[in-house]
C-alpha positions in Angstrom: -44.8 36.2 -79.1 -43.0 37.9 -76.2 -39.8 38.1 -78.2 -41.7 39.3 -81.3 -43.3 42.1 -79.3 -40.0 43.3 -77.9 -38.4 43.2 -81.4 -41.2 45.4 -82.7 -40.6 47.9 -79.9 -36.9 48.1 -80.8 -37.4 48.1 -84.6 -37.8 51.9 -85.0 -34.5 52.4 -83.2 -32.8 50.0 -85.6 -34.3 51.7 -88.6 -33.1 55.1 -87.3 -29.6 53.7 -86.9 -29.6 52.2 -90.5 -30.9 55.5 -91.8 -28.1 57.4 -90.1 -25.4 55.1 -91.4 -26.9 55.4 -94.9 -26.8 59.2 -94.6 -23.1 59.0 -93.6 -22.4 56.8 -96.6 -24.3 59.2 -99.0 -22.4 62.1 -97.5 -19.1 60.3 -98.0 -19.9 59.8 -101.7 -20.6 63.4 -102.2 -17.6 64.8 -100.4 -15.2 62.0 -100.9 -11.8 63.7 -100.4 -12.8 65.8 -97.4 -14.7 63.0 -95.7 -11.8 60.5 -96.4 -9.4 62.9 -94.7 -11.7 63.4 -91.7 -12.3 59.7 -91.3 -8.6 58.9 -91.7 -7.7 61.4 -89.0 -10.5 60.2 -86.7 -9.6 56.5 -87.3 -5.9 57.1 -86.6 -6.7 58.9 -83.3 -9.0 56.1 -82.2 -6.3 53.5 -83.2 -3.7 55.4 -81.2 -6.1 55.7 -78.2 -6.9 52.0 -78.3 -3.3 50.9 -78.5 -2.3 53.1 -75.5 -5.4 52.3 -73.4 -5.3 49.9 -70.5 -7.5 47.1 -71.7 -7.6 43.4 -72.5 -5.4 42.7 -75.5 -7.8 40.5 -77.4 -10.5 43.1 -77.0 -8.2 45.8 -78.4 -7.2 43.6 -81.4 -10.9 43.2 -82.4 -11.6 46.9 -82.4 -8.3 47.7 -84.2 -9.2 45.2 -87.0 -12.7 46.6 -87.4 -11.5 50.3 -87.5 -8.6 49.6 -89.9 -10.7 47.5 -92.2 -13.9 49.6 -92.1 -12.8 53.1 -90.8 -16.2 54.9 -90.8 -18.5 52.2 -89.4 -15.7 50.8 -87.2 -15.0 54.1 -85.6 -18.7 54.7 -85.2 -19.3 51.3 -83.5 -16.4 51.8 -81.2 -17.6 55.2 -80.2 -21.1 53.7 -79.4 -20.2 50.3 -77.9 -16.5 49.8 -77.4 -15.6 52.8 -75.4 -16.4 52.9 -71.7 -17.4 56.5 -72.0 -20.7 55.1 -73.5 -21.5 53.7 -70.0 -21.5 57.2 -68.5 -25.3 57.2 -67.7 -25.0 53.9 -65.8 -21.9 55.0 -64.0 -23.5 58.2 -62.9 -26.5 56.5 -61.3 -24.3 53.9 -59.5 -21.9 56.6 -58.2 -24.8 58.5 -56.6 -26.3 55.3 -55.1 -22.9 54.0 -53.9 -22.1 57.3 -52.2 -25.3 57.1 -50.1 -24.7 53.5 -49.0 -21.0 54.1 -48.0 -22.3 56.2 -45.1 -23.9 53.0 -43.7 -21.1 50.6 -44.4 -17.6 52.0 -43.7 -16.4 48.6 -42.8 -13.3 47.7 -44.9 -10.3 47.4 -42.6 -7.2 45.4 -42.2 -8.1 43.4 -39.1 -9.1 40.2 -40.8 -6.7 40.7 -43.7 -3.9 40.7 -41.1 -5.2 37.4 -39.6 -5.3 35.8 -43.0 -1.8 37.1 -43.7 -0.4 35.1 -40.8 -1.5 31.8 -42.6 -1.5 32.7 -46.3 0.3 36.0 -47.1 -0.2 35.7 -50.8 -4.0 35.3 -50.5 -4.1 38.1 -48.0 -2.5 40.4 -50.6 -5.1 39.3 -53.2 -8.0 39.8 -50.9 -6.7 43.1 -49.7 -6.6 44.4 -53.3 -10.0 43.1 -54.1 -11.4 44.6 -50.9 -9.8 48.0 -51.7 -10.9 48.1 -55.3 -14.5 46.9 -54.8 -15.1 48.5 -51.4 -16.7 45.3 -50.2 -15.2 43.7 -47.0 -13.7 40.5 -45.9 -16.0 39.1 -43.1 -15.9 36.0 -40.9 -17.9 33.2 -42.4 -20.7 32.6 -39.9 -22.7 30.0 -41.7 -22.5 28.9 -45.3 -24.0 26.0 -47.3 -23.0 24.6 -50.7 -25.7 23.3 -53.2 -24.6 20.8 -55.8 -27.8 21.2 -57.9 -30.3 24.0 -58.6 -33.2 21.9 -57.3 -31.5 21.5 -53.9 -31.1 25.2 -53.6 -34.6 26.0 -54.8 -36.1 23.8 -52.1 -34.1 25.6 -49.4 -35.0 29.0 -50.9 -38.7 28.2 -50.6 -38.2 27.2 -46.9 -36.4 30.4 -46.1 -38.8 32.6 -48.0 -41.6 31.3 -45.8 -39.6 32.6 -42.8 -39.4 36.2 -44.1 -40.5 38.8 -41.6 -39.3 42.2 -42.9 -38.2 42.2 -46.6 -37.2 40.1 -49.6 -34.7 41.2 -52.2 -34.4 39.2 -55.5 -32.3 40.0 -58.5 -31.8 37.7 -61.5 -30.6 37.7 -65.1 -33.3 35.3 -66.4 -36.8 34.9 -65.1 -39.5 32.8 -66.7 -43.0 31.7 -65.5 -43.0 28.0 -64.5 -42.7 25.7 -61.5 -39.6 27.4 -60.0 -40.6 31.1 -60.3 -44.4 30.5 -59.7 -43.7 28.7 -56.4 -41.5 31.6 -55.3 -44.1 34.2 -56.3 -46.9 32.4 -54.5 -44.9 32.7 -51.2 -43.9 36.3 -51.9 -47.5 37.3 -52.6 -48.6 35.8 -49.2 -45.7 37.5 -47.5 -46.8 40.9 -48.9 -50.2 40.3 -47.3 -48.3 39.7 -44.0 -46.6 43.1 -44.3 -43.3 41.9 -45.7 -41.9 44.2 -48.5 -40.7 42.4 -51.7 -38.4 43.9 -54.3 -37.5 42.2 -57.5 -35.0 43.2 -60.3 -34.4 41.4 -63.6 -32.3 42.1 -66.7 -34.4 43.3 -69.6 -32.2 41.6 -72.3 -31.6 38.4 -70.3 -35.3 37.9 -70.0 -36.3 39.4 -73.3 -37.9 36.2 -74.6 -39.2 34.9 -71.2 -40.7 37.7 -69.3 -43.0 40.4 -70.7 -44.4 43.7 -69.5 -47.7 41.9 -68.9 -45.8 39.6 -66.5 -44.4 42.6 -64.7 -47.8 44.2 -64.4 -49.2 41.0 -62.9 -46.3 40.9 -60.4 -47.0 44.4 -59.3 -50.7 43.7 -58.9 -49.6 41.2 -56.2 -47.8 44.0 -54.3 -44.3 43.0 -55.4 -42.2 46.0 -56.5 -40.4 45.3 -59.8 -37.7 47.0 -61.8 -36.0 45.9 -65.1 -32.4 46.7 -65.5 -31.3 48.9 -68.4 -34.5 48.3 -70.5 -34.3 48.4 -74.2 -35.7 51.7 -75.4 -33.1 52.7 -78.0 -29.9 51.3 -79.4 -27.3 53.0 -77.2 -23.9 52.5 -75.8 -25.3 51.1 -72.6 -27.1 48.3 -74.3 -24.1 46.0 -74.1 -23.8 46.2 -70.3 -26.1 43.7 -68.7 -27.0 42.6 -65.1 -25.9 39.0 -64.9 -26.1 39.0 -61.1 -28.2 36.4 -59.2 -29.2 36.9 -55.6 -32.0 36.3 -53.1 -31.7 38.1 -49.7 -34.2 37.6 -46.9 -34.3 40.1 -44.0 -30.6 40.8 -44.5 -30.0 37.6 -42.6 -29.5 35.0 -45.4 -28.4 35.4 -49.0 -28.5 32.9 -51.8 -26.4 33.1 -55.0 -24.6 31.1 -57.6 -25.3 30.2 -61.2 -29.1 29.4 -60.8 -31.6 31.7 -62.6 -35.3 31.6 -62.1 -36.4 29.2 -64.9 -37.4 25.5 -64.8 -34.3 24.1 -66.7 -32.2 25.3 -63.7 -34.0 22.8 -61.4 -34.3 20.1 -64.1 -38.1 20.4 -64.5 -37.5 21.2 -68.1 -35.0 19.3 -70.3 -33.3 21.5 -72.8 -29.7 20.2 -73.0 -29.8 17.0 -71.0 -29.2 17.1 -67.3 -28.6 20.7 -66.1 -25.7 20.9 -63.7 -25.5 24.1 -61.6 -24.2 25.1 -58.2 -25.0 27.7 -55.6 -24.7 28.6 -51.9 -26.1 30.6 -49.1 -24.4 32.7 -46.5 -25.8 34.1 -43.2 -25.0 37.0 -40.9 -22.6 39.7 -41.9 -21.9 38.0 -45.3 -25.6 38.2 -46.1 -25.6 41.9 -45.3 -22.9 42.4 -47.9 -25.4 41.0 -50.5 -28.1 43.3 -49.2 -25.8 46.2 -49.8 -25.2 45.0 -53.4 -28.9 44.8 -54.1 -29.8 48.2 -52.4 -27.0 49.9 -54.4 -28.5 48.7 -57.6 -32.1 49.3 -56.7 -31.5 52.9 -55.6 -29.6 53.5 -58.8 -32.2 52.2 -61.2 -35.5 52.5 -59.4 -37.7 55.6 -59.2 -38.6 54.5 -55.7 -35.3 54.3 -53.7 -35.2 52.4 -50.5 -34.9 54.2 -47.2 -31.5 53.1 -46.1 -31.9 53.2 -42.4 -34.9 50.9 -42.6 -33.6 48.3 -45.0 -29.8 48.6 -44.6 -28.9 49.0 -40.9 -25.4 49.9 -39.8 -23.0 47.0 -40.7 -22.0 44.8 -37.8 -18.4 44.9 -36.6 -16.1 41.9 -37.0 -17.0 40.5 -33.5 -18.2 37.1 -34.5 -15.8 34.5 -33.4 -16.7 31.9 -36.0 -14.0 29.4 -36.9 -15.5 28.6 -40.3 -13.0 30.8 -42.2 -13.7 33.9 -44.1 -15.7 35.2 -47.1 -15.3 38.2 -49.4 -18.3 38.9 -51.6 -18.3 41.6 -54.3 -19.7 42.5 -57.7 -18.0 43.3 -61.0 -18.7 46.5 -62.7 -18.0 47.0 -66.4 -18.3 50.7 -66.1 -15.2 50.8 -63.9 -11.7 50.3 -65.3 -10.7 47.5 -63.0 -11.6 43.9 -64.0 -12.1 42.4 -60.5 -12.8 38.8 -61.3 -10.4 38.5 -64.1 -7.6 39.9 -61.9 -8.7 37.7 -59.0 -8.5 34.5 -61.1 -5.1 35.5 -62.6 -3.7 36.1 -59.1 -5.2 32.8 -57.7 -3.7 30.8 -60.5 -0.3 32.4 -60.2 -0.3 31.8 -56.4 -1.7 28.2 -56.6 0.6 25.4 -55.4 -1.2 22.1 -55.8 -4.6 22.3 -57.4 -6.8 24.6 -59.4 -10.2 23.2 -60.4 -12.8 25.2 -62.4 -16.4 24.9 -63.4 -17.5 27.0 -66.4 -20.1 26.7 -69.2 -18.0 28.9 -71.6 -14.3 29.1 -72.1 -13.1 32.2 -73.9 -10.1 33.6 -72.0 -8.3 36.9 -72.4 -4.5 36.8 -72.9 -3.6 37.3 -69.2 -6.0 34.7 -67.8 -5.0 32.2 -70.5 -1.3 32.7 -69.7 -2.1 32.2 -66.0 -3.7 28.8 -66.7 -0.8 27.8 -68.9 1.9 28.9 -66.4 0.1 27.2 -63.4 -0.1 23.8 -65.3 3.5 24.1 -66.6 4.9 24.4 -63.1 3.1 21.3 -62.0 -0.2 22.5 -60.5 -3.1 20.1 -61.1 -5.3 22.3 -63.3 -8.8 20.9 -64.3 -11.7 22.5 -66.1 -15.2 20.9 -66.3 -17.2 22.0 -69.4 -20.6 21.1 -70.8 -20.9 17.8 -72.8 -24.1 19.2 -74.4 -23.8 22.9 -75.3 -26.5 25.5 -75.2 -24.9 27.7 -77.8 -23.1 25.7 -80.5 -21.0 28.7 -81.9 -19.8 29.6 -78.4 -19.0 26.0 -77.7 -17.0 25.9 -80.9 -15.1 29.0 -79.9 -14.5 27.6 -76.4 -13.0 24.4 -78.0 -10.6 26.7 -79.9 -8.7 27.2 -76.6 -8.4 23.5 -75.8 -5.1 22.8 -77.6 -3.2 25.7 -76.0 -4.4 24.6 -72.5 -3.9 20.9 -73.1 -0.4 21.4 -74.5 0.5 23.0 -71.1 -1.0 20.1 -69.1 -4.5 21.4 -68.3 -7.0 18.6 -68.0 -10.4 19.5 -69.7 -13.5 17.4 -68.9 -16.9 17.5 -70.7 -19.9 16.6 -68.6 -21.5 13.7 -70.4 -25.1 13.8 -69.1 -25.7 17.4 -70.3 -25.0 21.0 -69.7 -22.8 22.6 -67.1 -23.9 26.0 -66.0 -21.9 26.1 -62.8 -19.3 28.8 -62.2 -16.7 28.5 -59.5 -13.2 27.2 -58.6 -11.3 25.5 -55.9 -7.6 26.5 -55.3 -5.3 24.2 -53.2 -8.3 22.7 -51.3 -8.8 25.7 -49.0 -9.8 28.6 -51.3 -13.0 28.6 -53.4 -15.1 31.0 -55.4 -18.8 30.5 -56.3 -20.9 33.1 -58.1 -22.1 34.2 -61.5 -18.8 34.6 -63.4 -18.2 32.6 -66.5 -14.7 32.3 -68.0 -15.6 34.4 -71.0 -15.4 38.0 -72.2 -18.9 38.9 -71.3 -18.7 37.9 -67.7 -15.1 39.1 -67.2 -15.4 42.4 -69.0 -18.9 43.4 -70.0 -21.4 42.2 -67.4 -22.3 43.1 -63.9 -21.6 39.9 -62.0 -21.4 38.9 -58.3 -18.9 36.5 -56.8 -17.9 35.2 -53.3 -14.4 34.0 -52.3 -14.3 31.5 -49.4 -11.2 30.7 -47.4 -10.9 27.7 -45.0 -14.7 27.2 -44.9 -16.3 23.7 -44.4 -18.4 24.3 -47.5 -15.2 24.0 -49.6 -15.1 20.3 -48.8 -18.6 19.8 -50.1 -17.6 21.7 -53.2 -14.6 19.5 -53.7 -16.6 16.3 -53.3 -19.2 17.6 -55.8 -16.5 18.5 -58.3 -15.0 15.0 -58.2 -18.4 13.4 -58.4 -19.2 15.5 -61.5 -15.8 14.7 -63.0 -16.6 11.0 -62.7 -19.5 11.6 -65.0 -17.4 13.6 -67.5 -15.1 12.6 -70.4 -11.5 13.7 -70.3 -10.7 15.3 -73.6 -7.3 14.7 -75.3 -5.5 16.2 -78.2 -6.5 13.3 -80.4 -10.2 14.3 -79.8 -9.6 17.7 -81.4 -10.3 18.0 -85.1 -7.3 18.9 -87.2 -6.8 20.2 -90.7 -4.9 22.7 -92.8 -7.4 25.5 -92.1 -8.4 24.6 -88.6 -5.9 27.0 -87.1 -7.2 29.7 -89.4 -10.8 29.2 -88.4 -9.8 29.1 -84.7 -7.9 32.3 -85.1 -10.8 34.1 -86.7 -13.2 32.8 -84.0 -10.9 33.9 -81.3 -10.7 37.5 -82.7 -14.5 37.7 -82.5 -14.8 35.9 -79.1 -15.2 39.3 -77.2 -18.5 39.8 -79.0 -20.0 36.5 -77.7 
């Protein structure tokens, strides 16, 4: 019923779009020669623009085919959804919010980068670029913990929520009433009564079938401030850009993140696709304040009640902590910027890897640069492994993901499928001393179209826990071989078509 209600709200917008396209077709029939000339000129200009634009090659190919095959609707769709100019309303809001927060967090410097450079100059170069492009700093890792399952992290989240004294920030892609979310809301409600301020953001499309406006109203009645990201009001160019971030920050002192959303399947209280394998982590101290900045930047951009920065976002601490648990750089991806932070990061990490490169991902639809990085790493002898789901949640996406297996296997990449169920974990371990954990899937949506958050750890003790968990999960997975892949005269043809349309999934 929740999904049906949302569809009914959007239906008028869809009908208006259909009416507009029908009008254009009718106009074209009446003024064929003139319209054909205008469409041809417009299509040629768009094709030329796409060819010369700095963008992922596979993404460009998709739009080129659509525009060349269907000039009028293809050009119209690219203008609405394929061009980053359509994201201007979101970019404008974020630019304003980001400018305010920078006043409180001018912290990016080369001090820690130089220390890392003494041990690992290649990684220092990668982190320096990521720090410069995202404007989020490398900090000393004061205290971090790895969670091998969503239920482990949920238990810790509840314990820390009970300790909240000032504020709670929560931001998630999917939220659904149930054991997990209700247990958190109960604590949040009590904390509001104690004077703690609670702020919650969720993605409108991600939760379209699980969280209704009635649920939001109930949440607000408990004193919890709530905002939905980019709500569906009309079919527009911003509809494609979703908030896939996941974070819980308590008093700016501890921050949780990873692949875990706020629904019961993530803690295995609901069985949808066998055993649900997910991972997460928490960080404390300066690293947690980085996540507080991520949240505040979004809240102030999309809420009508911006936070008072001096109250919730104090001046960032200097790098004075003498922790010997390595370093961490946390950031978020922004599809309204031209840089593809996570895609570039993984390409660089793979090209600089020497011994091992192990990845968790639920989906595997790689752009040409990242695919080539995987291939080249394996070909030069790096032990490259990918753990995928054994039971998929989306069969078409799973079929598309398998279309990349042969290219990777031919190069020597080992691909495992988790036999007990679905893998929703997102992360990697490089050479045993570098790791990433966050919300980034190895697919087009995560790497190019979603807002995501990610943390890069270097020489942290938690990496050992991550590595042990990866090997334990691998022991429950099936190693796929070329003989497992279905072959046929038209298999390559189907795979090719699916790969063309992979950027839409």
